[in-house]
mmCIF file as Biopython writes it, N, C-alpha, C and O atoms, coordinates in Angstrom:
data_model
#
loop_
_atom_site.group_PDB
_atom_site.id
_atom_site.type_symbol
_atom_site.label_atom_id
_atom_site.label_alt_id
_atom_site.label_comp_id
_atom_site.label_asym_id
_atom_site.label_entity_id
_atom_site.label_seq_id
_atom_site.pdbx_PDB_ins_code
_atom_site.Cartn_x
_atom_site.Cartn_y
_atom_site.Cartn_z
_atom_site.occupancy
_atom_site.B_iso_or_equiv
_atom_site.auth_seq_id
_atom_site.auth_asym_id
_atom_site.pdbx_PDB_model_num
ATOM 1   N N  . UNK A ? 1  ? 58.597 36.032 128.363 1.0 0.0 1  A 1 
ATOM 2   C CA . UNK A ? 1  ? 57.985 35.384 127.226 1.0 0.0 1  A 1 
ATOM 3   C C  . UNK A ? 1  ? 56.550 35.040 127.620 1.0 0.0 1  A 1 
ATOM 4   O O  . UNK A ? 1  ? 56.304 34.433 128.662 1.0 0.0 1  A 1 
ATOM 5   N N  . UNK A ? 2  ? 55.622 35.435 126.778 1.0 0.0 2  A 1 
ATOM 6   C CA . UNK A ? 2  ? 54.205 35.149 126.975 1.0 0.0 2  A 1 
ATOM 7   C C  . UNK A ? 2  ? 53.729 34.232 125.851 1.0 0.0 2  A 1 
ATOM 8   O O  . UNK A ? 2  ? 54.060 34.448 124.685 1.0 0.0 2  A 1 
ATOM 9   N N  . UNK A ? 3  ? 52.963 33.224 126.199 1.0 0.0 3  A 1 
ATOM 10  C CA . UNK A ? 3  ? 52.424 32.286 125.213 1.0 0.0 3  A 1 
ATOM 11  C C  . UNK A ? 3  ? 50.902 32.367 125.268 1.0 0.0 3  A 1 
ATOM 12  O O  . UNK A ? 3  ? 50.304 32.276 126.340 1.0 0.0 3  A 1 
ATOM 13  N N  . UNK A ? 4  ? 50.283 32.538 124.102 1.0 0.0 4  A 1 
ATOM 14  C CA . UNK A ? 4  ? 48.824 32.641 124.039 1.0 0.0 4  A 1 
ATOM 15  C C  . UNK A ? 4  ? 48.311 31.863 122.839 1.0 0.0 4  A 1 
ATOM 16  O O  . UNK A ? 4  ? 48.966 31.798 121.798 1.0 0.0 4  A 1 
ATOM 17  N N  . UNK A ? 5  ? 47.135 31.275 122.995 1.0 0.0 5  A 1 
ATOM 18  C CA . UNK A ? 5  ? 46.502 30.553 121.890 1.0 0.0 5  A 1 
ATOM 19  C C  . UNK A ? 5  ? 44.992 30.617 122.081 1.0 0.0 5  A 1 
ATOM 20  O O  . UNK A ? 5  ? 44.502 30.768 123.200 1.0 0.0 5  A 1 
ATOM 21  N N  . UNK A ? 6  ? 44.265 30.500 120.980 1.0 0.0 6  A 1 
ATOM 22  C CA . UNK A ? 6  ? 42.806 30.495 121.018 1.0 0.0 6  A 1 
ATOM 23  C C  . UNK A ? 6  ? 42.262 29.727 119.829 1.0 0.0 6  A 1 
ATOM 24  O O  . UNK A ? 6  ? 42.914 29.601 118.792 1.0 0.0 6  A 1 
ATOM 25  N N  . UNK A ? 7  ? 41.053 29.219 120.003 1.0 0.0 7  A 1 
ATOM 26  C CA . UNK A ? 7  ? 40.425 28.471 118.914 1.0 0.0 7  A 1 
ATOM 27  C C  . UNK A ? 7  ? 38.910 28.649 118.998 1.0 0.0 7  A 1 
ATOM 28  O O  . UNK A ? 7  ? 38.333 28.707 120.084 1.0 0.0 7  A 1 
ATOM 29  N N  . UNK A ? 8  ? 38.274 28.735 117.814 1.0 0.0 8  A 1 
ATOM 30  C CA . UNK A ? 8  ? 36.814 28.857 117.712 1.0 0.0 8  A 1 
ATOM 31  C C  . UNK A ? 8  ? 36.210 27.551 117.221 1.0 0.0 8  A 1 
ATOM 32  O O  . UNK A ? 8  ? 36.740 26.913 116.311 1.0 0.0 8  A 1 
ATOM 33  N N  . UNK A ? 9  ? 35.098 27.159 117.829 1.0 0.0 9  A 1 
ATOM 34  C CA . UNK A ? 9  ? 34.275 26.051 117.357 1.0 0.0 9  A 1 
ATOM 35  C C  . UNK A ? 9  ? 32.851 26.595 117.202 1.0 0.0 9  A 1 
ATOM 36  O O  . UNK A ? 9  ? 31.996 26.369 118.059 1.0 0.0 9  A 1 
ATOM 37  N N  . UNK A ? 10 ? 32.612 27.293 116.131 1.0 0.0 10 A 1 
ATOM 38  C CA . UNK A ? 10 ? 31.284 27.868 115.908 1.0 0.0 10 A 1 
ATOM 39  C C  . UNK A ? 10 ? 30.940 28.911 116.953 1.0 0.0 10 A 1 
ATOM 40  O O  . UNK A ? 10 ? 31.426 30.040 116.885 1.0 0.0 10 A 1 
ATOM 41  N N  . UNK A ? 11 ? 30.111 28.549 117.916 1.0 0.0 11 A 1 
ATOM 42  C CA . UNK A ? 11 ? 29.654 29.483 118.944 1.0 0.0 11 A 1 
ATOM 43  C C  . UNK A ? 11 ? 30.501 29.449 120.215 1.0 0.0 11 A 1 
ATOM 44  O O  . UNK A ? 11 ? 30.225 30.204 121.147 1.0 0.0 11 A 1 
ATOM 45  N N  . UNK A ? 12 ? 31.492 28.622 120.278 1.0 0.0 12 A 1 
ATOM 46  C CA . UNK A ? 12 ? 32.319 28.496 121.480 1.0 0.0 12 A 1 
ATOM 47  C C  . UNK A ? 12 ? 33.764 28.843 121.140 1.0 0.0 12 A 1 
ATOM 48  O O  . UNK A ? 12 ? 34.296 28.413 120.117 1.0 0.0 12 A 1 
ATOM 49  N N  . UNK A ? 13 ? 34.382 29.620 122.007 1.0 0.0 13 A 1 
ATOM 50  C CA . UNK A ? 13 ? 35.791 29.995 121.834 1.0 0.0 13 A 1 
ATOM 51  C C  . UNK A ? 13 ? 36.554 29.638 123.112 1.0 0.0 13 A 1 
ATOM 52  O O  . UNK A ? 13 ? 36.088 29.894 124.222 1.0 0.0 13 A 1 
ATOM 53  N N  . UNK A ? 14 ? 37.724 29.049 122.932 1.0 0.0 14 A 1 
ATOM 54  C CA . UNK A ? 14 ? 38.613 28.692 124.035 1.0 0.0 14 A 1 
ATOM 55  C C  . UNK A ? 14 ? 39.905 29.480 123.894 1.0 0.0 14 A 1 
ATOM 56  O O  . UNK A ? 14 ? 40.538 29.454 122.839 1.0 0.0 14 A 1 
ATOM 57  N N  . UNK A ? 15 ? 40.301 30.180 124.951 1.0 0.0 15 A 1 
ATOM 58  C CA . UNK A ? 15 ? 41.560 30.922 124.996 1.0 0.0 15 A 1 
ATOM 59  C C  . UNK A ? 15 ? 42.390 30.389 126.159 1.0 0.0 15 A 1 
ATOM 60  O O  . UNK A ? 15 ? 41.870 30.131 127.244 1.0 0.0 15 A 1 
ATOM 61  N N  . UNK A ? 16 ? 43.676 30.232 125.916 1.0 0.0 16 A 1 
ATOM 62  C CA . UNK A ? 16 ? 44.598 29.776 126.958 1.0 0.0 16 A 1 
ATOM 63  C C  . UNK A ? 16 ? 45.882 30.582 126.824 1.0 0.0 16 A 1 
ATOM 64  O O  . UNK A ? 16 ? 46.279 30.949 125.719 1.0 0.0 16 A 1 
ATOM 65  N N  . UNK A ? 17 ? 46.527 30.856 127.951 1.0 0.0 17 A 1 
ATOM 66  C CA . UNK A ? 17 ? 47.761 31.632 127.902 1.0 0.0 17 A 1 
ATOM 67  C C  . UNK A ? 17 ? 48.640 31.387 129.111 1.0 0.0 17 A 1 
ATOM 68  O O  . UNK A ? 17 ? 48.169 30.995 130.179 1.0 0.0 17 A 1 
ATOM 69  N N  . UNK A ? 18 ? 49.905 31.622 128.923 1.0 0.0 18 A 1 
ATOM 70  C CA . UNK A ? 18 ? 50.894 31.519 129.990 1.0 0.0 18 A 1 
ATOM 71  C C  . UNK A ? 18 ? 51.706 32.807 129.964 1.0 0.0 18 A 1 
ATOM 72  O O  . UNK A ? 18 ? 52.445 33.062 129.012 1.0 0.0 18 A 1 
ATOM 73  N N  . UNK A ? 19 ? 51.571 33.609 130.999 1.0 0.0 19 A 1 
ATOM 74  C CA . UNK A ? 19 ? 52.290 34.882 131.103 1.0 0.0 19 A 1 
ATOM 75  C C  . UNK A ? 19 ? 53.570 34.674 131.913 1.0 0.0 19 A 1 
ATOM 76  O O  . UNK A ? 19 ? 53.577 33.928 132.892 1.0 0.0 19 A 1 
ATOM 77  N N  . UNK A ? 20 ? 54.638 35.328 131.505 1.0 0.0 20 A 1 
ATOM 78  C CA . UNK A ? 20 ? 55.946 35.218 132.151 1.0 0.0 20 A 1 
ATOM 79  C C  . UNK A ? 20 ? 56.339 33.740 132.270 1.0 0.0 20 A 1 
ATOM 80  O O  . UNK A ? 20 ? 56.610 33.242 133.363 1.0 0.0 20 A 1 
ATOM 81  N N  . UNK A ? 21 ? 56.364 33.058 131.135 1.0 0.0 21 A 1 
ATOM 82  C CA . UNK A ? 21 ? 56.583 31.605 131.087 1.0 0.0 21 A 1 
ATOM 83  C C  . UNK A ? 21 ? 57.901 31.178 131.719 1.0 0.0 21 A 1 
ATOM 84  O O  . UNK A ? 21 ? 57.990 30.079 132.266 1.0 0.0 21 A 1 
ATOM 85  N N  . UNK A ? 22 ? 58.917 32.017 131.657 1.0 0.0 22 A 1 
ATOM 86  C CA . UNK A ? 22 ? 60.215 31.663 132.228 1.0 0.0 22 A 1 
ATOM 87  C C  . UNK A ? 22 ? 60.349 32.093 133.691 1.0 0.0 22 A 1 
ATOM 88  O O  . UNK A ? 22 ? 61.404 31.917 134.301 1.0 0.0 22 A 1 
ATOM 89  N N  . UNK A ? 23 ? 59.280 32.653 134.245 1.0 0.0 23 A 1 
ATOM 90  C CA . UNK A ? 23 ? 59.240 33.117 135.634 1.0 0.0 23 A 1 
ATOM 91  C C  . UNK A ? 23 ? 60.402 34.055 135.940 1.0 0.0 23 A 1 
ATOM 92  O O  . UNK A ? 23 ? 61.079 33.917 136.959 1.0 0.0 23 A 1 
ATOM 93  N N  . UNK A ? 24 ? 60.618 34.997 135.052 1.0 0.0 24 A 1 
ATOM 94  C CA . UNK A ? 24 ? 61.724 35.944 135.170 1.0 0.0 24 A 1 
ATOM 95  C C  . UNK A ? 24 ? 61.359 37.090 136.105 1.0 0.0 24 A 1 
ATOM 96  O O  . UNK A ? 24 ? 60.245 37.609 136.042 1.0 0.0 24 A 1 
ATOM 97  N N  . UNK A ? 25 ? 62.279 37.487 136.966 1.0 0.0 25 A 1 
ATOM 98  C CA . UNK A ? 25 ? 62.074 38.616 137.874 1.0 0.0 25 A 1 
ATOM 99  C C  . UNK A ? 25 ? 62.252 39.909 137.083 1.0 0.0 25 A 1 
ATOM 100 O O  . UNK A ? 25 ? 63.263 40.078 136.401 1.0 0.0 25 A 1 
ATOM 101 N N  . UNK A ? 26 ? 61.289 40.821 137.165 1.0 0.0 26 A 1 
ATOM 102 C CA . UNK A ? 26 ? 61.367 42.087 136.454 1.0 0.0 26 A 1 
ATOM 103 C C  . UNK A ? 26 ? 60.560 43.132 137.207 1.0 0.0 26 A 1 
ATOM 104 O O  . UNK A ? 26 ? 59.764 42.810 138.089 1.0 0.0 26 A 1 
ATOM 105 N N  . UNK A ? 27 ? 60.780 44.382 136.844 1.0 0.0 27 A 1 
ATOM 106 C CA . UNK A ? 27 ? 60.023 45.492 137.415 1.0 0.0 27 A 1 
ATOM 107 C C  . UNK A ? 27 ? 59.465 46.321 136.269 1.0 0.0 27 A 1 
ATOM 108 O O  . UNK A ? 27 ? 60.187 46.664 135.333 1.0 0.0 27 A 1 
ATOM 109 N N  . UNK A ? 28 ? 58.186 46.639 136.344 1.0 0.0 28 A 1 
ATOM 110 C CA . UNK A ? 28 ? 57.565 47.450 135.307 1.0 0.0 28 A 1 
ATOM 111 C C  . UNK A ? 28 ? 57.927 48.917 135.524 1.0 0.0 28 A 1 
ATOM 112 O O  . UNK A ? 28 ? 58.012 49.363 136.668 1.0 0.0 28 A 1 
ATOM 113 N N  . UNK A ? 29 ? 58.141 49.674 134.446 1.0 0.0 29 A 1 
ATOM 114 C CA . UNK A ? 29 ? 58.561 51.075 134.593 1.0 0.0 29 A 1 
ATOM 115 C C  . UNK A ? 29 ? 57.565 51.931 135.365 1.0 0.0 29 A 1 
ATOM 116 O O  . UNK A ? 29 ? 57.970 52.846 136.082 1.0 0.0 29 A 1 
ATOM 117 N N  . UNK A ? 30 ? 56.284 51.654 135.235 1.0 0.0 30 A 1 
ATOM 118 C CA . UNK A ? 30 ? 55.276 52.437 135.953 1.0 0.0 30 A 1 
ATOM 119 C C  . UNK A ? 30 ? 54.592 51.592 137.019 1.0 0.0 30 A 1 
ATOM 120 O O  . UNK A ? 30 ? 53.430 51.833 137.346 1.0 0.0 30 A 1 
ATOM 121 N N  . UNK A ? 31 ? 55.290 50.618 137.558 1.0 0.0 31 A 1 
ATOM 122 C CA . UNK A ? 31 ? 54.723 49.699 138.548 1.0 0.0 31 A 1 
ATOM 123 C C  . UNK A ? 31 ? 54.682 50.239 139.961 1.0 0.0 31 A 1 
ATOM 124 O O  . UNK A ? 31 ? 54.103 49.596 140.837 1.0 0.0 31 A 1 
ATOM 125 N N  . UNK A ? 32 ? 55.272 51.392 140.220 1.0 0.0 32 A 1 
ATOM 126 C CA . UNK A ? 32 ? 55.229 51.983 141.544 1.0 0.0 32 A 1 
ATOM 127 C C  . UNK A ? 32 ? 56.552 51.817 142.278 1.0 0.0 32 A 1 
ATOM 128 O O  . UNK A ? 32 ? 57.485 51.191 141.776 1.0 0.0 32 A 1 
ATOM 129 N N  . UNK A ? 33 ? 56.615 52.390 143.475 1.0 0.0 33 A 1 
ATOM 130 C CA . UNK A ? 33 ? 57.822 52.343 144.293 1.0 0.0 33 A 1 
ATOM 131 C C  . UNK A ? 33 ? 57.462 51.838 145.676 1.0 0.0 33 A 1 
ATOM 132 O O  . UNK A ? 33 ? 56.436 52.223 146.237 1.0 0.0 33 A 1 
ATOM 133 N N  . UNK A ? 34 ? 58.298 50.981 146.222 1.0 0.0 34 A 1 
ATOM 134 C CA . UNK A ? 34 ? 58.094 50.434 147.560 1.0 0.0 34 A 1 
ATOM 135 C C  . UNK A ? 34 ? 58.882 51.278 148.544 1.0 0.0 34 A 1 
ATOM 136 O O  . UNK A ? 34 ? 60.105 51.368 148.441 1.0 0.0 34 A 1 
ATOM 137 N N  . UNK A ? 35 ? 58.192 51.902 149.503 1.0 0.0 35 A 1 
ATOM 138 C CA . UNK A ? 35 ? 58.879 52.756 150.463 1.0 0.0 35 A 1 
ATOM 139 C C  . UNK A ? 35 ? 58.743 52.226 151.888 1.0 0.0 35 A 1 
ATOM 140 O O  . UNK A ? 35 ? 59.275 52.838 152.814 1.0 0.0 35 A 1 
ATOM 141 N N  . UNK A ? 36 ? 58.054 51.117 152.088 1.0 0.0 36 A 1 
ATOM 142 C CA . UNK A ? 36 ? 57.854 50.563 153.433 1.0 0.0 36 A 1 
ATOM 143 C C  . UNK A ? 36 ? 58.921 49.575 153.821 1.0 0.0 36 A 1 
ATOM 144 O O  . UNK A ? 36 ? 58.604 48.489 154.306 1.0 0.0 36 A 1 
ATOM 145 N N  . UNK A ? 37 ? 60.180 49.918 153.624 1.0 0.0 37 A 1 
ATOM 146 C CA . UNK A ? 37 ? 61.262 49.013 153.938 1.0 0.0 37 A 1 
ATOM 147 C C  . UNK A ? 37 ? 62.312 49.779 154.729 1.0 0.0 37 A 1 
ATOM 148 O O  . UNK A ? 37 ? 62.606 50.928 154.396 1.0 0.0 37 A 1 
ATOM 149 N N  . UNK A ? 38 ? 62.871 49.192 155.740 1.0 0.0 38 A 1 
ATOM 150 C CA . UNK A ? 38 ? 63.884 49.850 156.550 1.0 0.0 38 A 1 
ATOM 151 C C  . UNK A ? 38 ? 63.513 49.808 158.011 1.0 0.0 38 A 1 
ATOM 152 O O  . UNK A ? 38 ? 62.489 49.231 158.375 1.0 0.0 38 A 1 
ATOM 153 N N  . UNK A ? 39 ? 64.340 50.417 158.864 1.0 0.0 39 A 1 
ATOM 154 C CA . UNK A ? 39 ? 64.147 50.352 160.310 1.0 0.0 39 A 1 
ATOM 155 C C  . UNK A ? 39 ? 62.861 51.034 160.752 1.0 0.0 39 A 1 
ATOM 156 O O  . UNK A ? 39 ? 62.102 50.478 161.546 1.0 0.0 39 A 1 
ATOM 157 N N  . UNK A ? 40 ? 62.615 52.230 160.246 1.0 0.0 40 A 1 
ATOM 158 C CA . UNK A ? 40 ? 61.476 53.008 160.728 1.0 0.0 40 A 1 
ATOM 159 C C  . UNK A ? 40 ? 60.282 52.970 159.787 1.0 0.0 40 A 1 
ATOM 160 O O  . UNK A ? 40 ? 59.231 53.532 160.096 1.0 0.0 40 A 1 
ATOM 161 N N  . UNK A ? 41 ? 60.431 52.315 158.648 1.0 0.0 41 A 1 
ATOM 162 C CA . UNK A ? 41 ? 59.385 52.248 157.632 1.0 0.0 41 A 1 
ATOM 163 C C  . UNK A ? 41 ? 58.917 53.640 157.218 1.0 0.0 41 A 1 
ATOM 164 O O  . UNK A ? 41 ? 57.728 53.854 156.983 1.0 0.0 41 A 1 
ATOM 165 N N  . UNK A ? 42 ? 59.835 54.567 157.130 1.0 0.0 42 A 1 
ATOM 166 C CA . UNK A ? 42 ? 59.531 55.913 156.660 1.0 0.0 42 A 1 
ATOM 167 C C  . UNK A ? 42 ? 60.669 56.376 155.768 1.0 0.0 42 A 1 
ATOM 168 O O  . UNK A ? 42 ? 61.704 55.715 155.678 1.0 0.0 42 A 1 
ATOM 169 N N  . UNK A ? 43 ? 60.481 57.493 155.120 1.0 0.0 43 A 1 
ATOM 170 C CA . UNK A ? 43 ? 61.527 58.019 154.255 1.0 0.0 43 A 1 
ATOM 171 C C  . UNK A ? 43 ? 62.696 58.591 155.049 1.0 0.0 43 A 1 
ATOM 172 O O  . UNK A ? 43 ? 63.821 58.620 154.551 1.0 0.0 43 A 1 
ATOM 173 N N  . UNK A ? 44 ? 62.445 59.048 156.283 1.0 0.0 44 A 1 
ATOM 174 C CA . UNK A ? 44 ? 63.511 59.623 157.107 1.0 0.0 44 A 1 
ATOM 175 C C  . UNK A ? 44 ? 64.186 58.512 157.910 1.0 0.0 44 A 1 
ATOM 176 O O  . UNK A ? 44 ? 63.558 57.894 158.769 1.0 0.0 44 A 1 
ATOM 177 N N  . UNK A ? 45 ? 65.442 58.264 157.634 1.0 0.0 45 A 1 
ATOM 178 C CA . UNK A ? 45 ? 66.198 57.299 158.409 1.0 0.0 45 A 1 
ATOM 179 C C  . UNK A ? 45 ? 66.137 55.871 157.909 1.0 0.0 45 A 1 
ATOM 180 O O  . UNK A ? 45 ? 66.742 54.990 158.520 1.0 0.0 45 A 1 
ATOM 181 N N  . UNK A ? 46 ? 65.446 55.614 156.844 1.0 0.0 46 A 1 
ATOM 182 C CA . UNK A ? 46 ? 65.380 54.250 156.314 1.0 0.0 46 A 1 
ATOM 183 C C  . UNK A ? 46 ? 66.714 53.884 155.664 1.0 0.0 46 A 1 
ATOM 184 O O  . UNK A ? 46 ? 67.389 54.736 155.087 1.0 0.0 46 A 1 
ATOM 185 N N  . UNK A ? 47 ? 67.081 52.622 155.763 1.0 0.0 47 A 1 
ATOM 186 C CA . UNK A ? 47 ? 68.348 52.169 155.194 1.0 0.0 47 A 1 
ATOM 187 C C  . UNK A ? 47 ? 68.319 52.038 153.684 1.0 0.0 47 A 1 
ATOM 188 O O  . UNK A ? 47 ? 69.373 52.018 153.048 1.0 0.0 47 A 1 
ATOM 189 N N  . UNK A ? 48 ? 67.150 51.949 153.103 1.0 0.0 48 A 1 
ATOM 190 C CA . UNK A ? 48 ? 67.048 51.765 151.659 1.0 0.0 48 A 1 
ATOM 191 C C  . UNK A ? 48 ? 66.604 53.067 151.004 1.0 0.0 48 A 1 
ATOM 192 O O  . UNK A ? 48 ? 65.807 53.807 151.582 1.0 0.0 48 A 1 
ATOM 193 N N  . UNK A ? 49 ? 67.104 53.357 149.813 1.0 0.0 49 A 1 
ATOM 194 C CA . UNK A ? 49 ? 66.734 54.600 149.145 1.0 0.0 49 A 1 
ATOM 195 C C  . UNK A ? 49 ? 65.288 54.574 148.660 1.0 0.0 49 A 1 
ATOM 196 O O  . UNK A ? 49 ? 64.696 53.512 148.467 1.0 0.0 49 A 1 
ATOM 197 N N  . UNK A ? 50 ? 64.741 55.759 148.471 1.0 0.0 50 A 1 
ATOM 198 C CA . UNK A ? 50 ? 63.385 55.863 147.942 1.0 0.0 50 A 1 
ATOM 199 C C  . UNK A ? 50 ? 63.359 55.367 146.504 1.0 0.0 50 A 1 
ATOM 200 O O  . UNK A ? 50 ? 64.290 55.615 145.737 1.0 0.0 50 A 1 
ATOM 201 N N  . UNK A ? 51 ? 62.305 54.678 146.146 1.0 0.0 51 A 1 
ATOM 202 C CA . UNK A ? 51 ? 62.121 54.300 144.759 1.0 0.0 51 A 1 
ATOM 203 C C  . UNK A ? 51 ? 62.534 52.888 144.418 1.0 0.0 51 A 1 
ATOM 204 O O  . UNK A ? 51 ? 62.885 52.620 143.268 1.0 0.0 51 A 1 
ATOM 205 N N  . UNK A ? 52 ? 62.508 51.979 145.364 1.0 0.0 52 A 1 
ATOM 206 C CA . UNK A ? 52 ? 62.788 50.586 145.034 1.0 0.0 52 A 1 
ATOM 207 C C  . UNK A ? 52 ? 61.612 50.081 144.202 1.0 0.0 52 A 1 
ATOM 208 O O  . UNK A ? 52 ? 60.464 50.129 144.642 1.0 0.0 52 A 1 
ATOM 209 N N  . UNK A ? 53 ? 61.907 49.603 143.007 1.0 0.0 53 A 1 
ATOM 210 C CA . UNK A ? 53 ? 60.843 49.209 142.071 1.0 0.0 53 A 1 
ATOM 211 C C  . UNK A ? 53 ? 60.076 47.993 142.581 1.0 0.0 53 A 1 
ATOM 212 O O  . UNK A ? 53 ? 60.658 47.053 143.124 1.0 0.0 53 A 1 
ATOM 213 N N  . UNK A ? 54 ? 58.773 48.033 142.396 1.0 0.0 54 A 1 
ATOM 214 C CA . UNK A ? 54 ? 57.919 46.894 142.756 1.0 0.0 54 A 1 
ATOM 215 C C  . UNK A ? 54 ? 58.119 45.791 141.723 1.0 0.0 54 A 1 
ATOM 216 O O  . UNK A ? 54 ? 58.135 46.064 140.523 1.0 0.0 54 A 1 
ATOM 217 N N  . UNK A ? 55 ? 58.270 44.551 142.174 1.0 0.0 55 A 1 
ATOM 218 C CA . UNK A ? 55 ? 58.439 43.461 141.214 1.0 0.0 55 A 1 
ATOM 219 C C  . UNK A ? 55 ? 57.154 43.197 140.435 1.0 0.0 55 A 1 
ATOM 220 O O  . UNK A ? 55 ? 56.053 43.382 140.953 1.0 0.0 55 A 1 
ATOM 221 N N  . UNK A ? 56 ? 57.306 42.767 139.198 1.0 0.0 56 A 1 
ATOM 222 C CA . UNK A ? 56 ? 56.162 42.406 138.368 1.0 0.0 56 A 1 
ATOM 223 C C  . UNK A ? 56 ? 55.610 41.049 138.777 1.0 0.0 56 A 1 
ATOM 224 O O  . UNK A ? 56 ? 56.264 40.320 139.523 1.0 0.0 56 A 1 
ATOM 225 N N  . UNK A ? 57 ? 54.433 40.699 138.311 1.0 0.0 57 A 1 
ATOM 226 C CA . UNK A ? 57 ? 53.839 39.418 138.666 1.0 0.0 57 A 1 
ATOM 227 C C  . UNK A ? 57 ? 54.680 38.242 138.153 1.0 0.0 57 A 1 
ATOM 228 O O  . UNK A ? 57 ? 55.357 38.348 137.130 1.0 0.0 57 A 1 
ATOM 229 N N  . UNK A ? 58 ? 54.625 37.155 138.861 1.0 0.0 58 A 1 
ATOM 230 C CA . UNK A ? 58 ? 55.335 35.950 138.441 1.0 0.0 58 A 1 
ATOM 231 C C  . UNK A ? 58 ? 54.564 35.202 137.366 1.0 0.0 58 A 1 
ATOM 232 O O  . UNK A ? 58 ? 53.680 35.766 136.721 1.0 0.0 58 A 1 
ATOM 233 N N  . UNK A ? 59 ? 54.892 33.963 137.178 1.0 0.0 59 A 1 
ATOM 234 C CA . UNK A ? 59 ? 54.256 33.133 136.153 1.0 0.0 59 A 1 
ATOM 235 C C  . UNK A ? 59 ? 52.767 32.979 136.472 1.0 0.0 59 A 1 
ATOM 236 O O  . UNK A ? 59 ? 52.387 32.767 137.624 1.0 0.0 59 A 1 
ATOM 237 N N  . UNK A ? 60 ? 51.944 33.088 135.448 1.0 0.0 60 A 1 
ATOM 238 C CA . UNK A ? 60 ? 50.507 32.884 135.631 1.0 0.0 60 A 1 
ATOM 239 C C  . UNK A ? 60 ? 49.908 32.212 134.402 1.0 0.0 60 A 1 
ATOM 240 O O  . UNK A ? 60 ? 50.326 32.455 133.270 1.0 0.0 60 A 1 
ATOM 241 N N  . UNK A ? 61 ? 48.942 31.381 134.650 1.0 0.0 61 A 1 
ATOM 242 C CA . UNK A ? 61 ? 48.250 30.639 133.604 1.0 0.0 61 A 1 
ATOM 243 C C  . UNK A ? 61 ? 46.789 31.065 133.606 1.0 0.0 61 A 1 
ATOM 244 O O  . UNK A ? 61 ? 46.181 31.198 134.668 1.0 0.0 61 A 1 
ATOM 245 N N  . UNK A ? 62 ? 46.225 31.280 132.425 1.0 0.0 62 A 1 
ATOM 246 C CA . UNK A ? 62 ? 44.807 31.610 132.369 1.0 0.0 62 A 1 
ATOM 247 C C  . UNK A ? 62 ? 44.119 30.771 131.318 1.0 0.0 62 A 1 
ATOM 248 O O  . UNK A ? 62 ? 44.735 30.307 130.359 1.0 0.0 62 A 1 
ATOM 249 N N  . UNK A ? 63 ? 42.846 30.590 131.518 1.0 0.0 63 A 1 
ATOM 250 C CA . UNK A ? 63 ? 41.995 29.808 130.616 1.0 0.0 63 A 1 
ATOM 251 C C  . UNK A ? 63 ? 40.664 30.539 130.527 1.0 0.0 63 A 1 
ATOM 252 O O  . UNK A ? 63 ? 40.085 30.915 131.546 1.0 0.0 63 A 1 
ATOM 253 N N  . UNK A ? 64 ? 40.181 30.738 129.300 1.0 0.0 64 A 1 
ATOM 254 C CA . UNK A ? 64 ? 38.907 31.406 129.095 1.0 0.0 64 A 1 
ATOM 255 C C  . UNK A ? 64 ? 38.025 30.643 128.140 1.0 0.0 64 A 1 
ATOM 256 O O  . UNK A ? 64 ? 38.493 30.127 127.125 1.0 0.0 64 A 1 
ATOM 257 N N  . UNK A ? 65 ? 36.761 30.570 128.458 1.0 0.0 65 A 1 
ATOM 258 C CA . UNK A ? 65 ? 35.781 29.905 127.614 1.0 0.0 65 A 1 
ATOM 259 C C  . UNK A ? 65 ? 34.642 30.883 127.376 1.0 0.0 65 A 1 
ATOM 260 O O  . UNK A ? 65 ? 34.038 31.383 128.325 1.0 0.0 65 A 1 
ATOM 261 N N  . UNK A ? 66 ? 34.349 31.155 126.111 1.0 0.0 66 A 1 
ATOM 262 C CA . UNK A ? 66 ? 33.324 32.115 125.734 1.0 0.0 66 A 1 
ATOM 263 C C  . UNK A ? 66 ? 32.292 31.445 124.846 1.0 0.0 66 A 1 
ATOM 264 O O  . UNK A ? 66 ? 32.637 30.712 123.920 1.0 0.0 66 A 1 
ATOM 265 N N  . UNK A ? 67 ? 31.023 31.702 125.133 1.0 0.0 67 A 1 
ATOM 266 C CA . UNK A ? 67 ? 29.931 31.180 124.309 1.0 0.0 67 A 1 
ATOM 267 C C  . UNK A ? 67 ? 29.103 32.318 123.732 1.0 0.0 67 A 1 
ATOM 268 O O  . UNK A ? 67 ? 28.884 33.331 124.396 1.0 0.0 67 A 1 
ATOM 269 N N  . UNK A ? 68 ? 28.643 32.152 122.494 1.0 0.0 68 A 1 
ATOM 270 C CA . UNK A ? 68 ? 27.816 33.156 121.834 1.0 0.0 68 A 1 
ATOM 271 C C  . UNK A ? 68 ? 26.390 32.634 121.717 1.0 0.0 68 A 1 
ATOM 272 O O  . UNK A ? 68 ? 26.176 31.458 121.423 1.0 0.0 68 A 1 
ATOM 273 N N  . UNK A ? 69 ? 25.428 33.497 121.945 1.0 0.0 69 A 1 
ATOM 274 C CA . UNK A ? 69 ? 24.018 33.103 121.799 1.0 0.0 69 A 1 
ATOM 275 C C  . UNK A ? 69 ? 23.538 33.262 120.385 1.0 0.0 69 A 1 
ATOM 276 O O  . UNK A ? 69 ? 22.378 32.975 120.090 1.0 0.0 69 A 1 
#
């Protein structure tokens, strides 16, 4: 769940947002694969299969302030 809000005061705009508000663990479909795990840190002989999905970013908060001339 992502929460975003913004407001304009003439020449000034304030944006605020909370990404991944519930801090849920997930993997993006095109986020890549982690292959550096296992005894030898290689594809040959590693205990884990190729293609372990990289976790997505955790909870993050952002704040933006924009001014117009």
